[in-house]
N, C-alpha and C positions, 0 to 999 in steps of 0.2 A: 612189287611182287604180288600185291593184292589183286591186281588186274591181269595176272598171268593167264587166267582162263580165257580171256578175250583173244589173246594171241594164239593160244592153242586151238581155239575154235576157228580162227582165221586160217591157220595152217591146215587144219582138217578139211576145211571147205575148198581151199585153193590147190592143195597138193594131192594128186591122185592116189599115191601109195601111203600117205600119212593118214593114219586112222586112230581114232580113240573109240573103244567100245563104249556105247552109251551106259551100260551098267557099271563100268569102271571109271567113268568121267571124274567123279569126286575123288576117288583114290588117286588117279593120275594127277589131278590138280594139287592135292595135298602133298604127294611125294615130290612133284616138280617144285613146289614152293619151298618145301623143307630142304631139298637139295640145294636150291639157290640160296636159301637163308644161311646154310652152313658153308657153302662154297664161296660166297661173295667176300667175306672178310679174309679168307685164306688166299684167294686169288688177288685181292687188293694188296695184301701184304707182300706176296711174291712179286707182283707187278711193280710195287714201289721200290723194292730192293734190286730186282734184276733188270727190269725194263720200264723205267718211268714214262717212256713215250707211249706205252700201251694203256696208260691210265684212262684215256677216253674210250677205249674199246673193252673195258672191263665188263660192262653190262652184256655185250655180245658174247664174250667168253663165258660168263656165268650162265647165260641162256643156253649156249652150246653144251656146257657141262650138265646143266639141269636136264636137257632133253636126252642126252646120251645116257646118263645114269637112270633116269626114269624109264627109258626104253629097256635098259638092261635088267632092272629089278621088278618091273611090273608086267603083267600080261595084257593090260588094258591099252597100252600105247604101242603102235607099230609105226616106226619112222619110215622105213622103206628105202634104205640105202644111204650112202654118204652124200650124194647130191641132194636128196630130200632133207637130210640132216642139216646141211648148210643152208638150204632155202628155208627150212622151217625155223632155223635160228634167226634169220632175218625177219621172217614173218611174225614170229612170236614176240621178238623184241619190238618190232614196229607196231604190232597190235597193242602191246602193253603200253608203249609210249603214247600212242594216239588215245587209248582209253584213259590214261592217267591225266591227259591234258583236256580231253573233250568231256568226259563224264562229270568232273566237278563243275564245269560251266553250265551244263544242262540239268544235272541232278541237284546241285546246290546253288540255286538261283541267287541266294543271298550273297554269294561270293562276288557276283558280277554287278549287283546293284549297290550304289553308294549308300552308306548309312546316313539317315537324316537326323 
């Protein structure tokens, strides 16, 4: 969730009606991250009890909920309809996934170099 802003930026660049007001970017990222932080354990618990097969899709569901709630409670994020919400869910999830894999490799070079 720390890299959520990468996914939000990716969605803002690629989706024409998805917009984040520059002045509200930090607020949008904080609200989105807080919503995900609160929603993830709740959705995980519900998923384990009601639909264990959904366990792999929990991150997508949490991202969807995070975007929906952030859009509803802030003025800085405009999703632009249900199709944009679904596309943004995939893009934000994918952007966060890529950033969480790629950033440590390039930013923390000591992780990829064997210790001597």
